[in-house]
SEVO-148178 format. One record per residue (C-alpha): residue in three letters; z, x, y. Coordinates in steps of 0.25 Angstrom, whole numbers, padded with zeros to 4 digits, always signed. Layout:
// SEVO-148178
ALAZXY ...
***
This chain:
// SEVO-148178
GLN+0000+0000+0000 LYS+0003+0011+0010 LEU-0010+0018+0006 CYS-0018+0006+0008 SER-0011+0002+0021 GLY-0012+0016+0027 GLY-0027+0018+0025 ALA-0031+0004+0028 ALA-0023+0003+0041 ALA-0032+0014+0047 ALA-0045+0008+0041 GLY-0042-0006+0044 GLY-0039-0010+0030 PRO-0044-0005+0016 ILE-0057-0014+0017 SER-0060-0009+0031 PHE-0058+0005+0025 CYS-0068+0004+0014 PHE-0078-0004+0024 GLN-0077+0008+0034 ILE-0081+0018+0023 THR-0092+0009+0018 THR-0097+0007+0032 LEU-0098+0022+0034 ILE-0106+0024+0021 ASN-0115+0012+0022 HIS-0119+0014+0037 LYS-0134+0013+0040 ASP-0141+0026+0044 LYS-0148+0022+0057 PRO-0156+0032+0066 LYS-0148+0029+0078 LYS-0133+0027+0079 SER-0126+0021+0091 ASP-0113+0026+0096 LYS-0106+0014+0091 THR-0111+0017+0077 LEU-0106+0031+0078 ARG-0093+0027+0084 ALA-0091+0017+0073 VAL-0094+0027+0062 GLN-0084+0037+0068 GLN-0073+0026+0069 VAL-0075+0022+0054 GLY-0074+0036+0050 GLN-0061+0039+0058 ALA-0055+0026+0053 VAL-0058+0030+0039 LYS-0051+0044+0042 LEU-0039+0037+0048 ALA-0037+0028+0036 VAL-0038+0039+0026 GLY-0028+0047+0034 ARG-0018+0036+0034 PHE-0021+0034+0019 VAL-0019+0048+0016 MET-0006+0049+0024 VAL+0000+0038+0015 GLY-0006+0044+0002 GLU+0001+0058+0006 ALA+0014+0051+0009 ILE+0014+0045-0005 ALA+0010+0058-0011 ASN+0022+0065-0005 GLU+0031+0054-0011 ASN+0025+0056-0025 GLN+0025+0070-0030 GLU+0018+0067-0043 LEU+0005+0062-0037 LYS+0006+0070-0024 GLU-0005+0080-0027 GLU-0015+0069-0032 MET-0012+0060-0020 LYS-0013+0072-0010 VAL-0027+0076-0016 ALA-0032+0062-0014 CYS-0027+0060+0000 THR-0033+0073+0004 GLU-0047+0069-0002 ALA-0045+0055+0006 LYS-0042+0063+0019 GLN-0054+0072+0017 ALA-0063+0060+0015 GLY-0058+0053+0027 GLU-0060+0065+0036 THR-0074+0067+0030 ILE-0078+0053+0034 ALA-0072+0055+0048 GLN-0080+0068+0050 LEU-0093+0061+0045 THR-0091+0049+0054 ASP-0087+0057+0067 VAL-0101+0054+0074 ALA-0097+0046+0086 THR-0097+0058+0095 MET-0111+0064+0090 ASP-0123+0061+0098 HIS-0132+0063+0086 PRO-0124+0062+0073 GLU-0136+0065+0064 SER-0141+0078+0072 ASP-0128+0085+0076 GLY-0127+0093+0064 GLN-0113+0087+0060 ILE-0112+0080+0046 THR-0109+0065+0049 ILE-0110+0052+0042 PHE-0125+0051+0047 THR-0129+0064+0041 ASP-0121+0065+0028 LYS-0118+0051+0023 THR-0116+0056+0009 GLY-0104+0064+0015 VAL-0098+0050+0019 VAL-0100+0044+0006 LYS-0093+0056-0001 ALA-0082+0055+0008 ALA-0080+0040+0006 ARG-0080+0042-0009 LEU-0070+0053-0008 LEU-0061+0045+0001 LEU-0062+0032-0008 SER-0059+0041-0020 SER-0047+0048-0014 VAL-0041+0035-0008 THR-0042+0029-0022 LYS-0035+0041-0028 VAL-0024+0039-0018 LEU-0022+0024-0020 VAL-0022+0027-0035 LEU-0011+0037-0034 ALA-0003+0029-0025 ASP-0004+0017-0035 ARG+0001+0027-0046 ILE+0013+0030-0037 VAL+0016+0015-0035 ILE+0015+0012-0050 LYS+0025+0024-0052 GLN+0035+0019-0042 ILE+0035+0005-0049 ILE+0037+0012-0063 THR+0048+0021-0058 SER+0055+0009-0051 ARG+0053+0001-0064 ASN+0060+0012-0072 LYS+0071+0013-0062 VAL+0074-0002-0064 LEU+0073-0001-0079 VAL+0084+0011-0079 THR+0093+0002-0070 MET+0091-0010-0079 GLU+0096-0002-0091 GLN+0108+0002-0083 LEU+0111-0012-0080 GLU+0110-0016-0094 ARG+0121-0006-0098 VAL+0131-0009-0087 SER+0145-0014-0091 SER+0152-0016-0078 PHE+0149-0024-0065 GLN+0151-0012-0056 GLU+0141-0004-0064 PHE+0131-0016-0064 VAL+0132-0018-0049 GLN+0129-0004-0046 ILE+0117-0003-0056 PHE+0112-0017-0052 SER+0111-0012-0037 GLN+0102-0001-0041 PHE+0094-0010-0050 GLY+0092-0020-0038 ASN+0087-0008-0029 GLU+0077-0004-0040 MET+0072-0018-0042 VAL+0070-0020-0027 GLU+0061-0007-0027 PHE+0054-0012-0040 ALA+0051-0025-0033 HIS+0045-0019-0021 LEU+0036-0010-0029 THR+0031-0020-0038 GLY+0030-0030-0027 ASP+0021-0021-0019 ARG+0013-0018-0032 GLN+0011-0033-0035 ASN+0005-0035-0021 ASP-0004-0024-0023 LEU-0010-0029-0036 LYS-0024-0035-0036 ASP-0024-0041-0050 GLU-0018-0055-0048 LYS-0014-0055-0063 LYS-0006-0042-0061 LYS+0000-0047-0049 ALA+0005-0060-0056 LYS+0011-0052-0067 MET+0018-0043-0057 ALA+0024-0055-0050 ALA+0029-0061-0063 ALA+0036-0048-0067 ARG+0042-0046-0053 ALA+0047-0060-0054 ILE+0054-0057-0067 LEU+0061-0045-0061 GLU+0065-0053-0049 LYS+0072-0064-0057 CYS+0077-0055-0067 THR+0085-0046-0057 MET+0094-0057-0054 MET+0095-0061-0069 LEU+0099-0047-0072 LEU+0110-0047-0062 THR+0117-0060-0067 ALA+0114-0057-0082 SER+0120-0043-0081 LYS+0132-0048-0074 THR+0134-0059-0084 CYS+0133-0049-0095 LEU+0143-0040-0088 ARG+0153-0051-0086 HIS+0151-0056-0101 PRO+0148-0043-0109 ASP+0151-0050-0122 CYS+0141-0062-0120 GLU+0129-0061-0129 SER+0121-0071-0121 ALA+0124-0063-0108 ARG+0118-0051-0114 VAL+0106-0058-0119 ASN+0104-0064-0105 LYS+0105-0050-0099 GLY+0096-0044-0109 ALA+0085-0054-0107 VAL+0085-0051-0092 PHE+0084-0036-0094 HIS+0072-0038-0104 ARG+0064-0046-0095 MET+0066-0037-0083 ARG+0061-0025-0091 LEU+0049-0033-0096 ALA+0045-0037-0081 LEU+0047-0022-0077 GLU+0037-0018-0088 GLN+0027-0029-0084 VAL+0027-0023-0069 ILE+0024-0009-0074 GLU+0013-0015-0083 ILE+0007-0022-0071 VAL+0008-0009-0062 THR+0003+0000-0072 ASP-0007-0009-0078 SER-0003-0007-0092 ARG+0002-0015-0104 PRO+0013-0010-0114 SER+0008-0005-0128 GLY-0006-0006-0124 GLU-0007-0021-0123 ASN-0020-0027-0120 GLU-0017-0042-0121 PRO-0021-0049-0108 GLY-0011-0060-0111 PRO-0013-0075-0115 VAL-0026-0082-0111 SER-0024-0095-0103 ILE-0033-0107-0105 TYR-0037-0106-0091 THR-0042-0091-0093 GLY-0049-0095-0106 ILE-0057-0107-0100 LYS-0061-0099-0088 GLU-0067-0088-0097 PHE-0073-0098-0106 LYS-0080-0105-0095 ASN-0085-0092-0089 LYS-0091-0088-0102 VAL-0098-0102-0103 GLU-0103-0102-0089 GLY-0108-0087-0091 LEU-0118-0093-0101 ARG-0126-0097-0088 GLU-0128-0082-0085 ASN-0130-0077-0099 LEU-0132-0085-0112 TYR-0131-0073-0121 LEU-0118-0067-0115 LEU-0108-0072-0126 SER-0107-0079-0139 LYS-0104-0093-0143 GLU-0093-0088-0152 ASN-0086-0081-0140 LEU-0087-0094-0132 ARG-0081-0103-0143 ALA-0070-0093-0145 MET-0066-0094-0130 LEU-0066-0109-0130 ARG-0058-0108-0143 VAL-0047-0100-0136 VAL-0046-0109-0124 LEU-0045-0121-0133 GLU-0034-0114-0142 HIS-0026-0112-0129 THR-0027-0127-0126 GLU-0018-0129-0138 ASP-0006-0125-0129 PHE-0008-0138-0122 THR-0012-0147-0133 ASP+0000-0142-0142 SER+0010-0143-0130 ALA+0020-0154-0131 TYR+0020-0155-0116 THR+0005-0158-0115 SER+0003-0173-0113 HIS-0005-0181-0123 GLU-0017-0184-0113 ASN-0018-0169-0109 ARG-0018-0165-0124 GLU-0029-0175-0128 ARG-0037-0171-0116 ILE-0036-0156-0119 LEU-0040-0158-0134 GLU-0052-0166-0130 LEU-0057-0156-0120 SER-0055-0145-0130 LYS-0063-0153-0140 GLN-0074-0155-0129 GLY-0074-0140-0126 LYS-0078-0137-0140 MET-0089-0147-0140 GLU-0094-0142-0126 LEU-0094-0128-0131 GLU-0103-0131-0143 GLN-0113-0138-0135 LEU-0113-0126-0125 VAL-0115-0117-0137 SER-0126-0125-0142 ALA-0134-0125-0129 TRP-0131-0110-0127 MET-0136-0107-0141 TYR-0149-0115-0138 ALA-0151-0108-0125 GLN-0150-0094-0132 SER-0159-0098-0143 GLN-0170-0102-0133 ARG-0168-0088-0126 LYS-0164-0094-0113 LYS-0159-0085-0102 ASP-0154-0096-0093 VAL-0144-0107-0096 THR-0151-0120-0101 GLU-0147-0134-0096 ASP-0140-0138-0109 LEU-0132-0125-0108 GLU-0128-0127-0094 VAL-0123-0141-0097 ALA-0115-0136-0109 ILE-0109-0125-0100 LEU-0105-0135-0089 LYS-0099-0145-0100 MET-0091-0133-0106 CYS-0085-0129-0093 GLN-0082-0143-0089 CYS-0074-0145-0102 MET-0066-0132-0100 THR-0063-0136-0086 GLU-0058-0150-0090 LEU-0050-0143-0101 GLN-0044-0133-0091 ARG-0040-0145-0082 GLU-0034-0153-0093 LEU-0025-0141-0097 HIS-0021-0138-0083 SER-0017-0153-0081 ALA-0009-0152-0094 ALA-0002-0139-0091 THR+0002-0143-0076 SER+0006-0157-0079 VAL+0015-0152-0090 ALA+0021-0141-0082 ALA+0023-0150-0070 ASP+0031-0159-0078 VAL+0039-0149-0085 ILE+0043-0141-0072 LYS+0047-0154-0066 TYR+0055-0158-0078 HIS+0063-0145-0078 SER+0064-0144-0063 ASP+0078-0150-0063 HIS+0084-0138-0072 LEU+0093-0147-0079 VAL+0094-0138-0091 LEU+0098-0126-0082 LYS+0109-0134-0075 ALA+0114-0139-0088 LEU+0115-0125-0094 LYS+0123-0120-0081 ILE+0133-0132-0082 CYS+0135-0131-0097 GLY+0136-0116-0096 THR+0147-0116-0086 GLU+0154-0127-0095 GLY+0153-0117-0107 ASN+0146-0128-0115 ILE+0140-0120-0126 GLU+0133-0132-0133 ALA+0127-0138-0120 VAL+0122-0124-0116 ALA+0115-0123-0129 GLU+0109-0137-0128 HIS+0104-0134-0114 SER+0099-0120-0118 CYS+0090-0127-0129 LYS+0084-0136-0118 LEU+0081-0124-0109 SER+0074-0118-0120 GLU+0066-0130-0122 GLN+0063-0130-0107 LYS+0059-0116-0108 GLU+0049-0118-0119 GLN+0043-0130-0111 LEU+0041-0121-0099 ILE+0035-0110-0106 GLU+0025-0119-0112 ILE+0022-0125-0099 CYS+0020-0110-0093 HIS+0010-0108-0105 LEU+0002-0120-0102 LEU+0001-0117-0087 ARG-0003-0103-0090 HIS-0015-0109-0097 VAL-0020-0116-0085 SER-0014-0107-0074 GLY-0028-0103-0068 THR-0026-0089-0064 GLU-0020-0076-0071 PRO-0009-0075-0061 LEU-0004-0089-0064 GLU-0005-0086-0079 ILE+0004-0074-0077 THR+0014-0083-0069 CYS+0014-0093-0080 LEU+0017-0082-0091 HIS+0028-0077-0082 ALA+0034-0091-0081 GLU+0033-0093-0096 ASP+0040-0080-0098 THR+0051-0083-0088 PHE+0055-0096-0095 HIS+0054-0090-0108 VAL+0064-0079-0104 THR+0073-0086-0094 GLY+0076-0098-0103 PRO+0084-0089-0114 GLN+0090-0082-0102 ILE+0096-0095-0096 ILE+0101-0099-0110 SER+0108-0085-0112 ALA+0114-0086-0098 ALA+0119-0100-0101 GLU+0125-0096-0114 THR+0133-0085-0106 LEU+0138-0095-0096 THR+0142-0104-0107 LEU+0151-0093-0114 HIS+0157-0089-0100 PRO+0157-0102-0092 SER+0166-0097-0081 SER+0157-0085-0078 LYS+0150-0085-0065 ILE+0141-0073-0068 ALA+0136-0081-0081 LYS+0134-0093-0072 GLU+0126-0085-0062 ASN+0118-0079-0073 LEU+0114-0092-0078 ASP+0110-0097-0064 VAL+0101-0085-0062 PHE+0093-0088-0075 CYS+0092-0103-0072 GLU+0087-0100-0058 ALA+0076-0091-0064 TRP+0072-0103-0073 GLU+0072-0112-0061 SER+0064-0102-0053 GLN+0053-0101-0064 LEU+0052-0116-0065 THR+0050-0117-0050 ASP+0039-0106-0051 MET+0033-0114-0062 SER+0031-0126-0052 LEU+0024-0116-0042 LEU+0015-0110-0054 LEU+0011-0124-0058 ARG+0007-0128-0044 GLU-0002-0115-0043 ILE-0008-0117-0056 SER-0013-0131-0051 ASP-0017-0125-0038 VAL-0026-0115-0045 PHE-0032-0125-0054 GLU-0035-0134-0043 GLY-0041-0123-0035 ARG-0031-0123-0023 ARG-0024-0110-0026 GLY-0014-0108-0015 GLU-0006-0096-0011 LYS-0003-0085-0022 ARG+0011-0087-0028 VAL+0021-0076-0029 TYR+0027-0077-0043 LEU+0041-0072-0039 SER+0054-0080-0038 LEU+0054-0078-0023 PRO+0056-0088-0012 ARG+0044-0097-0010 PRO+0039-0106+0002 GLY+0046-0119+0001 LYS+0058-0115-0008 HIS+0067-0111+0004 ASN+0066-0118+0018 ALA+0053-0126+0014 ASN+0051-0131+0028 MET+0051-0117+0034 LYS+0038-0112+0040 ALA+0031-0101+0033 LEU+0037-0088+0037 LYS+0028-0075+0039 PRO+0031-0064+0029 VAL+0040-0053+0034 ARG+0037-0039+0029 LEU+0049-0029+0028 ASP+0047-0014+0025 SER+0050-0009+0011 GLU+0063-0003+0016 GLU+0069-0016+0022 GLN+0065-0024+0010 MET+0072-0014+0001 LYS+0085-0015+0010 LEU+0085-0030+0010 GLY+0082-0031-0005 LYS+0093-0021-0008 LEU+0103-0028+0001 GLY+0101-0041-0006 LEU+0103-0035-0019 GLU+0116-0027-0015 LEU+0122-0040-0009 HIS+0120-0047-0022 LYS+0125-0036-0031 LEU+0138-0035-0023 THR+0140-0050-0024 THR+0138-0049-0039 ARG+0149-0039-0041 VAL+0159-0047-0033 ASP+0156-0060-0040 SER+0156-0054-0054 GLU+0170-0048-0051 MET+0175-0061-0044 GLU+0171-0070-0055 LYS+0184-0065-0062 TRP+0192-0072-0051 ASP+0189-0086-0051 ASP+0202-0091-0044 PRO+0198-0102-0035 GLU+0212-0101-0028 ASN+0210-0087-0024 GLU+0205-0088-0010 ILE+0201-0073-0008 VAL+0193-0074-0021 ARG+0186-0087-0017 HIS+0182-0081-0003 GLY+0178-0068-0009 GLN+0169-0075-0019 GLY+0163-0083-0007 LEU+0161-0070+0001 SER+0155-0063-0011 SER+0144-0074-0012 MET+0139-0071+0002 PRO+0131-0059+0000 SER+0122-0066-0010 SER+0119-0076+0001 PHE+0113-0065+0008 CYS+0105-0060-0003 PRO+0093-0070-0003 PRO+0089-0067+0011 LEU+0091-0052+0009 ALA+0087-0050-0006 LYS+0074-0058-0005 LEU+0070-0054+0009 ASP+0060-0045+0004 THR+0052-0054-0004 VAL+0054-0066+0005 PHE+0050-0059+0017 SER+0038-0052+0011 LEU+0032-0065+0005 GLY+0036-0073+0017 LEU+0043-0083+0008 GLY+0057-0090+0009 PRO+0066-0092+0021 LEU+0069-0080+0031 PHE+0084-0078+0033 ALA+0087-0075+0048 HIS+0099-0067+0053 VAL+0106-0080+0056 ASN+0106-0083+0041 LEU+0113-0070+0038 LYS+0122-0072+0050 ALA+0127-0085+0044 LYS+0129-0079+0030 GLN+0137-0068+0037 GLU+0146-0077+0044 ILE+0149-0085+0031 THR+0152-0071+0025 LEU+0161-0068+0036 ASN+0169-0081+0035 MET+0171-0078+0020 GLY+0176-0064+0023 LEU+0186-0070+0033 ASN+0191-0080+0022 VAL+0193-0068+0012 LYS+0201-0060+0023 MET+0210-0072+0026 ALA+0213-0074+0012 THR+0217-0060+0010 VAL+0227-0062+0021 PHE+0235-0071+0012 PRO+0229-0067-0002 SER+0231-0075-0014 PRO+0232-0066-0027 LEU+0218-0059-0027 PRO+0212-0053-0040 ARG+0205-0040-0040 ILE+0191-0044-0037 ILE+0184-0031-0038 GLU+0191-0019-0044 
***
């Protein structure tokens, strides 16, 4: 980013930079050249030199910070600088009366020299960009490795004090990793990779809070098996997400995997129709067996709809009818196609054209019916589960220690999980774009993993119904489930928009504040860009406040005496920093995306006054203290 912005700033942008070089090379050789033409040629040459100079300056700075690539980077920068100076010399013609006859080598006397300099410039600039990209990839891998090492330490901690110290380091490392991967995601041109990166970063974002509460619960209840299972699942999912980020960044797959992933019906129908319509251009390009095999794969996938218990009888009958019609239309197409080949036709016949139109129309109707079936079922299921009754029942029964009721509601949640997974599977078939397919797969995986985690968290709370940490842990996992269900509604809306051809703004598939979620009537706010140092400070401050609160709360849970005034005021005071965290911890993401409410200084001042009053209450209580336990040793 620094390299592109450094060079482009002088040249007027990367497109302008390329345009200027192309203009120099492709200029027309005219016998007479006006002063205006000479000045323009010189200005272009000087602009190229200035842009290359800034580009080289940034490249050399990067080289000095990365010793292992310093020599390669400096060689490439030197070549780029020489090429820029050569172009400037060859275009220095504005002060010459007769550029062709003054004896000096210029762009008018040596056009080949300009071409060579331009090629050298483009080659060296490409080298610098490739080396810079290698440095960025190495930074992300190094950051990932640091996170993995700290995660291993977090898994082995045995005391709250040690956990708070290591988690503080972990938070800083995750902030750094989030910034690096966020920049990389913005730089990706492949929408499919961008969607995968967004999904992996969303997992890491949500799992960071899950890791905090799951680890606290395990420390408070070290002999609880369900707490250990809950914690282990969080660590496992975070490692998978970290690995996925590295696969995207390095463009590699583990163990030489070459599987492109499951094929959706949308993709299958699109490819099939392209092949059928391609017969208009070439009657001999593919075989009838190939075409039949493609249709067979599409119709096999429709069984996911016809076999689903959630597909209505009308949709099922219509899908089966269109599948049968598709087979018949293909046979008629093959018959007309084979006849045209037997007649040595070069162009499509009238009968074949009609068969092609009927085949494509049948596939379009099948696609529309599948879309209708998937979206209608998904809308009904999402609406039915939007009240989160099962989650509420699990929380209530857990705090009551009702093992039988928790087991019963856990079974209901498992059924709900399977239902939502199947809905995600059906939506993926009709998603319409590869990024949306990936988002459906991410939602499917989230429900598959989060369901058992909620159950294990509920079991822990049932065994320890008075544990505030266990209750907080269950709340966090339930919030993740609710958040994913909300994302499903947005996903369903975008799938419908794509199908109907009214694709709106691109979504960001992260659990960040969205327009309308907070202060729905607020006017749209312009994005505010903070520099990286300010973003890092604000992110760290939010995390530090939350960690300090966590330690105080974990110790104060031991003292739940409602008659103790100091403890009561102290608990209220300790809860205040967390109220500062939302505006601080998410300031980076909210500001950079221009989403969510902006917190002014008056908001923080109001919080400050409340905190001050609570502190005074604690002070007054200590003047005439009641018996006070040792809160923190």
